[in-house]
A tleap script that builds the chain and sets N, CA, C and O, in Angstrom:
source leaprc.protein.ff14SB
mol = sequence {
  NMET PRO LYS PHE GLU GLU LEU THR VAL GLY
  ASP VAL VAL ALA GLN GLN ASP TYR LYS ILE
  THR ARG ASP SER LEU VAL ARG TYR ALA GLY
  ALA SER GLY ASP PHE ASN THR ILE HIE TYR
  ARG ASP ASP ILE ALA GLN ALA VAL GLY LEU
  PRO GLY VAL LEU ALA HIE GLY MET LEU THR
  MET GLY ILE SER ILE GLN PRO VAL VAL SER
  TRP VAL GLY ASP ALA GLY GLN VAL VAL ASP
  TYR GLY VAL ARG PHE THR LYS PRO VAL VAL
  VAL PRO ALA GLN GLY HIE ALA ALA LEU ASN
  VAL LYS ALA THR ILE GLY ALA LEU GLU GLU
  GLU THR LYS ARG ALA ARG VAL ASP LEU THR
  THR THR PHE GLU GLU ASN THR VAL LEU GLY
  LYS SER GLN ALA TRP VAL GLN CPHE
}
set mol.1.N position { -0.734 -21.653 -4.550 }
set mol.1.CA position { -1.773 -20.934 -3.832 }
set mol.1.C position { -1.796 -21.433 -2.379 }
set mol.1.O position { -1.756 -22.639 -2.136 }
set mol.2.N position { -1.860 -20.510 -1.425 }
set mol.2.CA position { -1.889 -20.912 -0.012 }
set mol.2.C position { -3.192 -21.640 0.337 }
set mol.2.O position { -4.216 -21.471 -0.326 }
set mol.3.N position { -3.124 -22.440 1.377 }
set mol.3.CA position { -4.302 -23.173 1.852 }
set mol.3.C position { -4.775 -22.559 3.164 }
set mol.3.O position { -3.978 -22.323 4.072 }
set mol.4.N position { -6.072 -22.305 3.253 }
set mol.4.CA position { -6.653 -21.689 4.440 }
set mol.4.C position { -6.298 -22.480 5.697 }
set mol.4.O position { -5.956 -21.892 6.723 }
set mol.5.N position { -6.378 -23.810 5.626 }
set mol.5.CA position { -6.148 -24.677 6.789 }
set mol.5.C position { -4.722 -24.578 7.324 }
set mol.5.O position { -4.471 -24.959 8.468 }
set mol.6.N position { -3.806 -24.087 6.541 }
set mol.6.CA position { -2.402 -23.991 6.961 }
set mol.6.C position { -2.056 -22.622 7.547 }
set mol.6.O position { -0.919 -22.397 7.960 }
set mol.7.N position { -3.022 -21.711 7.587 }
set mol.7.CA position { -2.761 -20.356 8.091 }
set mol.7.C position { -2.944 -20.286 9.596 }
set mol.7.O position { -3.765 -20.995 10.177 }
set mol.8.N position { -2.152 -19.406 10.216 }
set mol.8.CA position { -2.240 -19.148 11.645 }
set mol.8.C position { -2.198 -17.640 11.857 }
set mol.8.O position { -1.441 -16.936 11.190 }
set mol.9.N position { -3.013 -17.145 12.788 }
set mol.9.CA position { -2.959 -15.720 13.123 }
set mol.9.C position { -1.522 -15.386 13.550 }
set mol.9.O position { -0.919 -16.085 14.364 }
set mol.10.N position { -1.003 -14.315 12.986 }
set mol.10.CA position { 0.361 -13.884 13.277 }
set mol.10.C position { 1.356 -14.252 12.192 }
set mol.10.O position { 2.469 -13.726 12.172 }
set mol.11.N position { 0.974 -15.150 11.283 }
set mol.11.CA position { 1.866 -15.517 10.168 }
set mol.11.C position { 2.142 -14.306 9.294 }
set mol.11.O position { 1.214 -13.600 8.900 }
set mol.12.N position { 3.413 -14.059 8.986 }
set mol.12.CA position { 3.774 -13.068 7.976 }
set mol.12.C position { 3.744 -13.815 6.641 }
set mol.12.O position { 4.553 -14.712 6.401 }
set mol.13.N position { 2.803 -13.435 5.779 }
set mol.13.CA position { 2.605 -14.176 4.534 }
set mol.13.C position { 3.271 -13.515 3.328 }
set mol.13.O position { 3.437 -14.150 2.286 }
set mol.14.N position { 3.649 -12.261 3.463 }
set mol.14.CA position { 4.319 -11.564 2.366 }
set mol.14.C position { 5.019 -10.331 2.913 }
set mol.14.O position { 4.569 -9.715 3.878 }
set mol.15.N position { 6.126 -9.988 2.278 }
set mol.15.CA position { 6.832 -8.748 2.597 }
set mol.15.C position { 7.574 -8.326 1.341 }
set mol.15.O position { 8.223 -9.139 0.683 }
set mol.16.N position { 7.468 -7.033 1.015 }
set mol.16.CA position { 8.069 -6.558 -0.231 }
set mol.16.C position { 8.488 -5.095 -0.088 }
set mol.16.O position { 7.839 -4.317 0.611 }
set mol.17.N position { 9.572 -4.738 -0.754 }
set mol.17.CA position { 10.031 -3.354 -0.832 }
set mol.17.C position { 9.668 -2.796 -2.206 }
set mol.17.O position { 9.724 -3.505 -3.211 }
set mol.18.N position { 9.297 -1.524 -2.233 }
set mol.18.CA position { 8.932 -0.850 -3.476 }
set mol.18.C position { 9.622 0.499 -3.528 }
set mol.18.O position { 9.855 1.128 -2.495 }
set mol.19.N position { 9.949 0.944 -4.743 }
set mol.19.CA position { 10.537 2.260 -4.960 }
set mol.19.C position { 9.551 3.116 -5.741 }
set mol.19.O position { 9.062 2.724 -6.800 }
set mol.20.N position { 9.271 4.300 -5.192 }
set mol.20.CA position { 8.417 5.267 -5.894 }
set mol.20.C position { 9.304 6.418 -6.335 }
set mol.20.O position { 9.986 7.034 -5.517 }
set mol.21.N position { 9.293 6.705 -7.624 }
set mol.21.CA position { 10.071 7.812 -8.183 }
set mol.21.C position { 9.114 8.874 -8.720 }
set mol.21.O position { 7.901 8.670 -8.764 }
set mol.22.N position { 9.671 9.988 -9.118 }
set mol.22.CA position { 8.838 11.015 -9.757 }
set mol.22.C position { 8.232 10.455 -11.047 }
set mol.22.O position { 7.111 10.810 -11.413 }
set mol.23.N position { 8.967 9.588 -11.730 }
set mol.23.CA position { 8.414 8.944 -12.922 }
set mol.23.C position { 7.183 8.113 -12.565 }
set mol.23.O position { 6.207 8.095 -13.315 }
set mol.24.N position { 7.227 7.429 -11.426 }
set mol.24.CA position { 6.068 6.654 -10.960 }
set mol.24.C position { 4.856 7.570 -10.799 }
set mol.24.O position { 3.735 7.198 -11.145 }
set mol.25.N position { 5.093 8.770 -10.271 }
set mol.25.CA position { 3.996 9.716 -10.041 }
set mol.25.C position { 3.397 10.199 -11.359 }
set mol.25.O position { 2.180 10.342 -11.478 }
set mol.26.N position { 4.254 10.448 -12.346 }
set mol.26.CA position { 3.768 10.884 -13.663 }
set mol.26.C position { 2.911 9.791 -14.284 }
set mol.26.O position { 1.834 10.060 -14.818 }
set mol.27.N position { 3.395 8.559 -14.211 }
set mol.27.CA position { 2.648 7.439 -14.793 }
set mol.27.C position { 1.301 7.257 -14.076 }
set mol.27.O position { 0.271 7.047 -14.716 }
set mol.28.N position { 1.325 7.339 -12.746 }
set mol.28.CA position { 0.082 7.175 -11.996 }
set mol.28.C position { -0.894 8.313 -12.311 }
set mol.28.O position { -2.091 8.079 -12.473 }
set mol.29.N position { -0.383 9.538 -12.396 }
set mol.29.CA position { -1.255 10.676 -12.714 }
set mol.29.C position { -1.935 10.462 -14.062 }
set mol.29.O position { -3.127 10.731 -14.209 }
set mol.30.N position { -1.188 9.984 -15.034 }
set mol.30.CA position { -1.763 9.737 -16.353 }
set mol.30.C position { -2.823 8.654 -16.319 }
set mol.30.O position { -3.855 8.769 -16.981 }
set mol.31.N position { -2.576 7.606 -15.554 }
set mol.31.CA position { -3.527 6.494 -15.476 }
set mol.31.C position { -4.774 6.868 -14.682 }
set mol.31.O position { -5.880 6.442 -15.013 }
set mol.32.N position { -4.589 7.670 -13.631 }
set mol.32.CA position { -5.705 7.978 -12.732 }
set mol.32.C position { -6.434 9.267 -13.076 }
set mol.32.O position { -7.595 9.451 -12.709 }
set mol.33.N position { -5.749 10.155 -13.782 }
set mol.33.CA position { -6.323 11.466 -14.063 }
set mol.33.C position { -6.143 12.456 -12.919 }
set mol.33.O position { -6.702 13.553 -12.950 }
set mol.34.N position { -5.364 12.074 -11.909 }
set mol.34.CA position { -5.127 12.954 -10.753 }
set mol.34.C position { -3.865 13.781 -11.005 }
set mol.34.O position { -2.752 13.329 -10.739 }
set mol.35.N position { -4.053 14.982 -11.515 }
set mol.35.CA position { -2.936 15.861 -11.836 }
set mol.35.C position { -2.781 16.996 -10.825 }
set mol.35.O position { -2.325 18.084 -11.176 }
set mol.36.N position { -3.156 16.747 -9.587 }
set mol.36.CA position { -2.974 17.754 -8.540 }
set mol.36.C position { -1.484 18.106 -8.484 }
set mol.36.O position { -0.629 17.221 -8.446 }
set mol.37.N position { -1.188 19.388 -8.478 }
set mol.37.CA position { 0.202 19.853 -8.562 }
set mol.37.C position { 1.070 19.454 -7.366 }
set mol.37.O position { 2.295 19.488 -7.475 }
set mol.38.N position { 0.478 19.080 -6.235 }
set mol.38.CA position { 1.299 18.648 -5.095 }
set mol.38.C position { 2.012 17.325 -5.387 }
set mol.38.O position { 2.902 16.913 -4.643 }
set mol.39.N position { 1.609 16.666 -6.478 }
set mol.39.CA position { 2.220 15.396 -6.845 }
set mol.39.C position { 3.343 15.547 -7.867 }
set mol.39.O position { 3.924 14.553 -8.300 }
set mol.40.N position { 3.654 16.798 -8.260 }
set mol.40.CA position { 4.770 16.955 -9.198 }
set mol.40.C position { 5.511 18.281 -9.096 }
set mol.40.O position { 6.530 18.456 -9.764 }
set mol.41.N position { 5.037 19.218 -8.284 }
set mol.41.CA position { 5.744 20.508 -8.158 }
set mol.41.C position { 6.097 20.782 -6.710 }
set mol.41.O position { 5.222 20.947 -5.860 }
set mol.42.N position { 7.402 20.827 -6.444 }
set mol.42.CA position { 7.877 21.101 -5.081 }
set mol.42.C position { 7.411 22.466 -4.588 }
set mol.42.O position { 6.988 22.597 -3.439 }
set mol.43.N position { 7.483 23.483 -5.444 }
set mol.43.CA position { 7.129 24.833 -5.004 }
set mol.43.C position { 5.669 24.909 -4.560 }
set mol.43.O position { 5.364 25.551 -3.555 }
set mol.44.N position { 4.777 24.271 -5.286 }
set mol.44.CA position { 3.352 24.284 -4.922 }
set mol.44.C position { 3.136 23.488 -3.638 }
set mol.44.O position { 2.426 23.931 -2.736 }
set mol.45.N position { 3.759 22.303 -3.563 }
set mol.45.CA position { 3.608 21.461 -2.367 }
set mol.45.C position { 4.068 22.225 -1.131 }
set mol.45.O position { 3.389 22.218 -0.104 }
set mol.46.N position { 5.213 22.878 -1.230 }
set mol.46.CA position { 5.738 23.617 -0.087 }
set mol.46.C position { 4.900 24.854 0.224 }
set mol.46.O position { 4.769 25.237 1.386 }
set mol.47.N position { 4.335 25.479 -0.801 }
set mol.47.CA position { 3.496 26.670 -0.594 }
set mol.47.C position { 2.239 26.339 0.211 }
set mol.47.O position { 1.694 27.210 0.889 }
set mol.48.N position { 1.775 25.089 0.142 }
set mol.48.CA position { 0.588 24.712 0.904 }
set mol.48.C position { 0.963 23.986 2.204 }
set mol.48.O position { 0.118 23.360 2.845 }
set mol.49.N position { 2.243 24.083 2.579 }
set mol.49.CA position { 2.673 23.555 3.872 }
set mol.49.C position { 3.147 22.112 3.887 }
set mol.49.O position { 3.323 21.530 4.958 }
set mol.50.N position { 3.354 21.532 2.726 }
set mol.50.CA position { 3.831 20.149 2.665 }
set mol.50.C position { 5.356 20.123 2.596 }
set mol.50.O position { 5.966 21.102 2.165 }
set mol.51.N position { 5.977 19.034 3.007 }
set mol.51.CA position { 7.446 18.962 2.986 }
set mol.51.C position { 8.031 18.802 1.583 }
set mol.51.O position { 9.243 18.933 1.410 }
set mol.52.N position { 7.214 18.527 0.600 }
set mol.52.CA position { 7.669 18.342 -0.775 }
set mol.52.C position { 6.607 17.593 -1.557 }
set mol.52.O position { 5.480 17.420 -1.092 }
set mol.53.N position { 6.976 17.155 -2.744 }
set mol.53.CA position { 6.046 16.416 -3.599 }
set mol.53.C position { 5.649 15.114 -2.915 }
set mol.53.O position { 6.497 14.379 -2.409 }
set mol.54.N position { 4.351 14.842 -2.908 }
set mol.54.CA position { 3.834 13.644 -2.251 }
set mol.54.C position { 3.377 12.613 -3.278 }
set mol.54.O position { 2.885 12.957 -4.352 }
set mol.55.N position { 3.549 11.341 -2.923 }
set mol.55.CA position { 2.951 10.265 -3.712 }
set mol.55.C position { 1.439 10.345 -3.537 }
set mol.55.O position { 0.955 10.723 -2.471 }
set mol.56.N position { 0.708 9.997 -4.560 }
set mol.56.CA position { -0.747 9.923 -4.480 }
set mol.56.C position { -1.111 8.885 -3.419 }
set mol.56.O position { -0.521 7.805 -3.379 }
set mol.57.N position { -2.064 9.202 -2.575 }
set mol.57.CA position { -2.491 8.247 -1.556 }
set mol.57.C position { -2.987 6.947 -2.157 }
set mol.57.O position { -2.706 5.867 -1.638 }
set mol.58.N position { -3.725 7.051 -3.251 }
set mol.58.CA position { -4.255 5.841 -3.885 }
set mol.58.C position { -3.145 5.016 -4.535 }
set mol.58.O position { -3.279 3.799 -4.657 }
set mol.59.N position { -2.058 5.653 -4.950 }
set mol.59.CA position { -0.906 4.897 -5.460 }
set mol.59.C position { -0.285 4.090 -4.326 }
set mol.59.O position { 0.017 2.908 -4.490 }
set mol.60.N position { -0.097 4.729 -3.179 }
set mol.60.CA position { 0.442 4.040 -2.010 }
set mol.60.C position { -0.473 2.883 -1.605 }
set mol.60.O position { 0.000 1.796 -1.276 }
set mol.61.N position { -1.767 3.123 -1.632 }
set mol.61.CA position { -2.736 2.082 -1.294 }
set mol.61.C position { -2.658 0.924 -2.288 }
set mol.61.O position { -2.674 -0.242 -1.893 }
set mol.62.N position { -2.575 1.247 -3.564 }
set mol.62.CA position { -2.493 0.215 -4.592 }
set mol.62.C position { -1.226 -0.618 -4.493 }
set mol.62.O position { -1.259 -1.837 -4.659 }
set mol.63.N position { -0.118 0.041 -4.225 }
set mol.63.CA position { 1.150 -0.681 -4.041 }
set mol.63.C position { 1.052 -1.605 -2.839 }
set mol.63.O position { 1.557 -2.727 -2.870 }
set mol.64.N position { 0.406 -1.140 -1.785 }
set mol.64.CA position { 0.357 -1.890 -0.527 }
set mol.64.C position { -0.418 -3.195 -0.627 }
set mol.64.O position { -0.135 -4.124 0.130 }
set mol.65.N position { -1.374 -3.301 -1.523 }
set mol.65.CA position { -2.137 -4.545 -1.643 }
set mol.65.C position { -1.419 -5.563 -2.533 }
set mol.65.O position { -1.755 -6.748 -2.517 }
set mol.66.N position { -0.448 -5.113 -3.297 }
set mol.66.CA position { 0.205 -6.002 -4.258 }
set mol.66.C position { 0.830 -7.260 -3.645 }
set mol.66.O position { 0.705 -8.329 -4.242 }
set mol.67.N position { 1.496 -7.191 -2.487 }
set mol.67.CA position { 2.048 -8.429 -1.921 }
set mol.67.C position { 0.971 -9.463 -1.594 }
set mol.67.O position { 1.215 -10.666 -1.692 }
set mol.68.N position { -0.209 -9.004 -1.210 }
set mol.68.CA position { -1.315 -9.923 -0.913 }
set mol.68.C position { -1.792 -10.577 -2.202 }
set mol.68.O position { -2.007 -11.788 -2.236 }
set mol.69.N position { -1.961 -9.797 -3.255 }
set mol.69.CA position { -2.390 -10.332 -4.545 }
set mol.69.C position { -1.368 -11.352 -5.048 }
set mol.69.O position { -1.747 -12.416 -5.537 }
set mol.70.N position { -0.094 -11.039 -4.933 }
set mol.70.CA position { 0.950 -11.978 -5.355 }
set mol.70.C position { 0.917 -13.258 -4.522 }
set mol.70.O position { 1.100 -14.355 -5.049 }
set mol.71.N position { 0.684 -13.110 -3.232 }
set mol.71.CA position { 0.649 -14.263 -2.329 }
set mol.71.C position { -0.492 -15.212 -2.677 }
set mol.71.O position { -0.283 -16.422 -2.768 }
set mol.72.N position { -1.712 -14.671 -2.873 }
set mol.72.CA position { -2.852 -15.554 -3.166 }
set mol.72.C position { -2.907 -15.955 -4.635 }
set mol.72.O position { -3.496 -16.982 -4.972 }
set mol.73.N position { -2.304 -15.162 -5.510 }
set mol.73.CA position { -2.248 -15.514 -6.917 }
set mol.73.C position { -3.454 -15.120 -7.747 }
set mol.73.O position { -3.496 -15.397 -8.946 }
set mol.74.N position { -4.438 -14.474 -7.127 }
set mol.74.CA position { -5.656 -14.091 -7.842 }
set mol.74.C position { -6.267 -12.871 -7.151 }
set mol.74.O position { -6.741 -12.960 -6.018 }
set mol.75.N position { -6.250 -11.732 -7.846 }
set mol.75.CA position { -6.798 -10.496 -7.263 }
set mol.75.C position { -8.264 -10.641 -6.889 }
set mol.75.O position { -8.743 -9.939 -5.998 }
set mol.76.N position { -8.987 -11.541 -7.555 }
set mol.76.CA position { -10.397 -11.754 -7.264 }
set mol.76.C position { -10.657 -12.340 -5.887 }
set mol.76.O position { -11.781 -12.280 -5.389 }
set mol.77.N position { -9.628 -12.905 -5.266 }
set mol.77.CA position { -9.789 -13.451 -3.921 }
set mol.77.C position { -9.756 -12.361 -2.850 }
set mol.77.O position { -10.169 -12.597 -1.715 }
set mol.78.N position { -9.275 -11.187 -3.197 }
set mol.78.CA position { -9.299 -10.058 -2.258 }
set mol.78.C position { -10.696 -9.457 -2.353 }
set mol.78.O position { -11.028 -8.778 -3.325 }
set mol.79.N position { -11.508 -9.717 -1.329 }
set mol.79.CA position { -12.921 -9.327 -1.391 }
set mol.79.C position { -13.223 -8.009 -0.681 }
set mol.79.O position { -14.314 -7.457 -0.830 }
set mol.80.N position { -12.263 -7.508 0.086 }
set mol.80.CA position { -12.455 -6.226 0.766 }
set mol.80.C position { -11.078 -5.680 1.107 }
set mol.80.O position { -10.158 -6.434 1.426 }
set mol.81.N position { -10.947 -4.351 1.036 }
set mol.81.CA position { -9.663 -3.722 1.331 }
set mol.81.C position { -9.934 -2.280 1.731 }
set mol.81.O position { -10.676 -1.570 1.052 }
set mol.82.N position { -9.334 -1.852 2.830 }
set mol.82.CA position { -9.494 -0.478 3.267 }
set mol.82.C position { -8.278 -0.009 4.047 }
set mol.82.O position { -7.564 -0.807 4.655 }
set mol.83.N position { -8.056 1.295 4.020 }
set mol.83.CA position { -6.933 1.901 4.740 }
set mol.83.C position { -7.356 3.279 5.243 }
set mol.83.O position { -8.379 3.829 4.835 }
set mol.84.N position { -6.549 3.807 6.126 }
set mol.84.CA position { -6.616 5.222 6.508 }
set mol.84.C position { -5.253 5.815 6.182 }
set mol.84.O position { -4.220 5.225 6.498 }
set mol.85.N position { -5.254 6.969 5.557 }
set mol.85.CA position { -4.001 7.622 5.213 }
set mol.85.C position { -3.524 8.395 6.437 }
set mol.85.O position { -4.217 9.296 6.911 }
set mol.86.N position { -2.345 8.049 6.950 }
set mol.86.CA position { -1.893 8.638 8.198 }
set mol.86.C position { -0.669 9.551 8.059 }
set mol.86.O position { -0.543 10.531 8.793 }
set mol.87.N position { 0.222 9.236 7.129 }
set mol.87.CA position { 1.419 10.058 6.914 }
set mol.87.C position { 1.717 10.118 5.423 }
set mol.87.O position { 1.425 9.171 4.692 }
set mol.88.N position { 2.295 11.225 4.968 }
set mol.88.CA position { 2.603 11.346 3.542 }
set mol.88.C position { 3.873 10.576 3.155 }
set mol.88.O position { 4.746 10.312 3.982 }
set mol.89.N position { 3.937 10.234 1.877 }
set mol.89.CA position { 5.145 9.659 1.295 }
set mol.89.C position { 5.739 10.743 0.407 }
set mol.89.O position { 5.198 11.056 -0.653 }
set mol.90.N position { 6.859 11.313 0.849 }
set mol.90.CA position { 7.519 12.392 0.112 }
set mol.90.C position { 8.464 11.760 -0.901 }
set mol.90.O position { 9.313 10.941 -0.550 }
set mol.91.N position { 8.305 12.155 -2.165 }
set mol.91.CA position { 9.106 11.580 -3.243 }
set mol.91.C position { 10.120 12.627 -3.705 }
set mol.91.O position { 9.734 13.690 -4.189 }
set mol.92.N position { 11.419 12.332 -3.557 }
set mol.92.CA position { 12.434 13.317 -3.928 }
set mol.92.C position { 12.544 13.485 -5.444 }
set mol.92.O position { 12.159 12.598 -6.207 }
set mol.93.N position { 13.074 14.633 -5.869 }
set mol.93.CA position { 13.251 14.893 -7.302 }
set mol.93.C position { 14.239 13.907 -7.914 }
set mol.93.O position { 14.075 13.503 -9.065 }
set mol.94.N position { 15.247 13.521 -7.168 }
set mol.94.CA position { 16.231 12.528 -7.610 }
set mol.94.C position { 16.136 11.328 -6.684 }
set mol.94.O position { 15.901 11.485 -5.486 }
set mol.95.N position { 16.313 10.144 -7.221 }
set mol.95.CA position { 16.252 8.956 -6.377 }
set mol.95.C position { 14.821 8.471 -6.235 }
set mol.95.O position { 14.021 8.573 -7.166 }
set mol.96.N position { 14.506 7.940 -5.058 }
set mol.96.CA position { 13.188 7.338 -4.866 }
set mol.96.C position { 12.781 7.376 -3.392 }
set mol.96.O position { 13.600 7.578 -2.496 }
set mol.97.N position { 11.500 7.176 -3.185 }
set mol.97.CA position { 10.961 6.955 -1.839 }
set mol.97.C position { 10.841 5.443 -1.691 }
set mol.97.O position { 10.278 4.782 -2.563 }
set mol.98.N position { 11.357 4.892 -0.609 }
set mol.98.CA position { 11.338 3.444 -0.395 }
set mol.98.C position { 10.184 3.074 0.532 }
set mol.98.O position { 10.103 3.555 1.662 }
set mol.99.N position { 9.296 2.215 0.042 }
set mol.99.CA position { 8.191 1.694 0.843 }
set mol.99.C position { 8.479 0.242 1.189 }
set mol.99.O position { 9.037 -0.497 0.378 }
set mol.100.N position { 8.100 -0.161 2.389 }
set mol.100.CA position { 8.140 -1.566 2.768 }
set mol.100.C position { 6.730 -1.956 3.163 }
set mol.100.O position { 6.071 -1.262 3.937 }
set mol.101.N position { 6.276 -3.073 2.624 }
set mol.101.CA position { 4.934 -3.570 2.933 }
set mol.101.C position { 5.071 -4.964 3.532 }
set mol.101.O position { 5.706 -5.846 2.953 }
set mol.102.N position { 4.462 -5.148 4.705 }
set mol.102.CA position { 4.448 -6.451 5.360 }
set mol.102.C position { 3.002 -6.866 5.567 }
set mol.102.O position { 2.190 -6.091 6.071 }
set mol.103.N position { 2.683 -8.110 5.169 }
set mol.103.CA position { 1.328 -8.644 5.274 }
set mol.103.C position { 1.309 -9.760 6.306 }
set mol.103.O position { 2.043 -10.742 6.191 }
set mol.104.N position { 0.455 -9.598 7.321 }
set mol.104.CA position { 0.366 -10.543 8.436 }
set mol.104.C position { -1.077 -11.000 8.600 }
set mol.104.O position { -2.003 -10.196 8.491 }
set mol.105.N position { -1.269 -12.287 8.862 }
set mol.105.CA position { -2.618 -12.790 9.112 }
set mol.105.C position { -3.107 -12.220 10.440 }
set mol.105.O position { -2.497 -12.453 11.484 }
set mol.106.N position { -4.214 -11.471 10.397 }
set mol.106.CA position { -4.758 -10.830 11.594 }
set mol.106.C position { -5.942 -11.559 12.193 }
set mol.106.O position { -6.191 -11.468 13.395 }
set mol.107.N position { -6.680 -12.288 11.353 }
set mol.107.CA position { -7.849 -13.031 11.833 }
set mol.107.C position { -8.207 -14.088 10.797 }
set mol.107.O position { -7.940 -13.938 9.605 }
set mol.108.N position { -8.826 -15.173 11.293 }
set mol.108.CA position { -9.293 -16.251 10.427 }
set mol.108.C position { -10.746 -16.551 10.753 }
set mol.108.O position { -11.101 -16.715 11.920 }
set mol.109.N position { -11.587 -16.623 9.732 }
set mol.109.CA position { -12.997 -16.974 9.903 }
set mol.109.C position { -13.201 -18.380 9.356 }
set mol.109.O position { -13.289 -18.584 8.145 }
set mol.110.N position { -13.274 -19.343 10.263 }
set mol.110.CA position { -13.414 -20.752 9.872 }
set mol.110.C position { -14.667 -21.001 9.037 }
set mol.110.O position { -14.619 -21.713 8.034 }
set mol.111.N position { -15.793 -20.409 9.455 }
set mol.111.CA position { -17.075 -20.670 8.794 }
set mol.111.C position { -17.078 -20.245 7.330 }
set mol.111.O position { -17.610 -20.949 6.471 }
set mol.112.N position { -16.478 -19.089 7.054 }
set mol.112.CA position { -16.515 -18.533 5.697 }
set mol.112.C position { -15.237 -18.776 4.909 }
set mol.112.O position { -15.166 -18.472 3.718 }
set mol.113.N position { -14.221 -19.329 5.581 }
set mol.113.CA position { -12.904 -19.538 4.952 }
set mol.113.C position { -12.338 -18.216 4.423 }
set mol.113.O position { -11.825 -18.130 3.307 }
set mol.114.N position { -12.454 -17.194 5.272 }
set mol.114.CA position { -11.878 -15.886 4.944 }
set mol.114.C position { -10.769 -15.571 5.931 }
set mol.114.O position { -10.833 -15.936 7.105 }
set mol.115.N position { -9.743 -14.880 5.425 }
set mol.115.CA position { -8.636 -14.444 6.272 }
set mol.115.C position { -8.511 -12.931 6.186 }
set mol.115.O position { -8.576 -12.349 5.103 }
set mol.116.N position { -8.330 -12.300 7.348 }
set mol.116.CA position { -8.032 -10.864 7.361 }
set mol.116.C position { -6.521 -10.725 7.353 }
set mol.116.O position { -5.820 -11.285 8.197 }
set mol.117.N position { -6.043 -9.976 6.394 }
set mol.117.CA position { -4.607 -9.722 6.278 }
set mol.117.C position { -4.365 -8.278 6.688 }
set mol.117.O position { -4.898 -7.349 6.081 }
set mol.118.N position { -3.551 -8.101 7.727 }
set mol.118.CA position { -3.202 -6.765 8.201 }
set mol.118.C position { -1.920 -6.328 7.498 }
set mol.118.O position { -0.925 -7.052 7.484 }
set mol.119.N position { -1.965 -5.140 6.921 }
set mol.119.CA position { -0.828 -4.630 6.161 }
set mol.119.C position { -0.147 -3.504 6.921 }
set mol.119.O position { -0.803 -2.608 7.453 }
set mol.120.N position { 1.166 -3.562 6.964 }
set mol.120.CA position { 1.957 -2.489 7.549 }
set mol.120.C position { 2.823 -1.917 6.436 }
set mol.120.O position { 3.719 -2.589 5.924 }
set mol.121.N position { 2.545 -0.666 6.067 }
set mol.121.CA position { 3.307 0.005 5.017 }
set mol.121.C position { 4.112 1.114 5.662 }
set mol.121.O position { 3.557 2.018 6.287 }
set mol.122.N position { 5.432 1.038 5.505 }
set mol.122.CA position { 6.300 2.029 6.137 }
set mol.122.C position { 7.132 2.778 5.105 }
set mol.122.O position { 7.500 2.248 4.056 }
set mol.123.N position { 7.410 4.025 5.445 }
set mol.123.CA position { 8.274 4.909 4.666 }
set mol.123.C position { 9.106 5.678 5.683 }
set mol.123.O position { 8.563 6.333 6.573 }
set mol.124.N position { 10.411 5.594 5.548 }
set mol.124.CA position { 11.328 6.245 6.492 }
set mol.124.C position { 10.968 5.903 7.936 }
set mol.124.O position { 10.924 6.781 8.799 }
set mol.125.N position { 10.714 4.630 8.188 }
set mol.125.CA position { 10.418 4.081 9.514 }
set mol.125.C position { 9.099 4.568 10.112 }
set mol.125.O position { 8.842 4.347 11.295 }
set mol.126.N position { 8.266 5.223 9.314 }
set mol.126.CA position { 6.941 5.651 9.761 }
set mol.126.C position { 5.878 4.838 9.048 }
set mol.126.O position { 5.979 4.596 7.845 }
set mol.127.N position { 4.860 4.416 9.780 }
set mol.127.CA position { 3.731 3.736 9.169 }
set mol.127.C position { 2.879 4.790 8.468 }
set mol.127.O position { 2.449 5.763 9.089 }
set mol.128.N position { 2.635 4.591 7.159 }
set mol.128.CA position { 1.949 5.618 6.381 }
set mol.128.C position { 0.479 5.300 6.116 }
set mol.128.O position { -0.269 6.167 5.662 }
set mol.129.N position { 0.061 4.071 6.394 }
set mol.129.CA position { -1.350 3.703 6.266 }
set mol.129.C position { -1.799 3.107 7.586 }
set mol.129.O position { -1.136 2.227 8.135 }
set mol.130.N position { -2.925 3.584 8.095 }
set mol.130.CA position { -3.467 3.041 9.332 }
set mol.130.C position { -4.635 2.121 9.027 }
set mol.130.O position { -5.276 2.239 7.982 }
set mol.131.N position { -4.903 1.213 9.935 }
set mol.131.CA position { -6.020 0.264 9.793 }
set mol.131.C position { -6.083 -0.299 8.370 }
set mol.131.O position { -7.145 -0.368 7.752 }
set mol.132.N position { -4.929 -0.692 7.883 }
set mol.132.CA position { -4.808 -1.233 6.536 }
set mol.132.C position { -5.077 -2.728 6.588 }
set mol.132.O position { -4.252 -3.507 7.066 }
set mol.133.N position { -6.249 -3.117 6.086 }
set mol.133.CA position { -6.677 -4.514 6.169 }
set mol.133.C position { -7.325 -4.955 4.875 }
set mol.133.O position { -8.058 -4.209 4.226 }
set mol.134.N position { -7.027 -6.199 4.523 }
set mol.134.CA position { -7.655 -6.821 3.359 }
set mol.134.C position { -8.275 -8.148 3.809 }
set mol.134.O position { -7.725 -8.847 4.660 }
set mol.135.N position { -9.411 -8.474 3.233 }
set mol.135.CA position { -10.039 -9.768 3.469 }
set mol.135.C position { -9.859 -10.622 2.229 }
set mol.135.O position { -10.151 -10.200 1.111 }
set mol.136.N position { -9.370 -11.834 2.454 }
set mol.136.CA position { -9.120 -12.771 1.357 }
set mol.136.C position { -10.062 -13.953 1.505 }
set mol.136.O position { -10.172 -14.545 2.579 }
set mol.137.N position { -10.738 -14.288 0.416 }
set mol.137.CA position { -11.650 -15.442 0.400 }
set mol.137.C position { -10.934 -16.655 -0.160 }
set mol.137.O position { -10.376 -16.611 -1.256 }
set mol.138.N position { -10.954 -17.738 0.600 }
set mol.138.CA position { -10.347 -18.999 0.144 }
set mol.138.C position { -11.416 -19.948 -0.330 }
set mol.138.O position { -11.109 -21.063 -0.753 }
savepdb mol mol.pdb
quit
């Protein structure tokens, strides 16, 4: 487990690559109950002006916090987390969409022993989540 006293603003504390497949979308839809057709039918997605089937925003958000949870070792230490959805993650029928998540210390609160972790989630060299920040309690 990391120690608060050893952290410095700007430290990259975690970085991970993830693959999202159409199978991932089916599993997430079943778990979440979100069966919107834009998450599994190309024809519907394109009919509403999308480039293709999109990953669920909440799936992308959930994947993005995972490196932080792995880094601290306890999901209960993540006391706040928020994002803005800025770009879609298009998942091809064959293969996968590749996400990269990088977690960087953005701020440290000495009094409360909390760290703000800024997350950068990219897909095809585009940042797909804006103002993606988690607060970790030490």
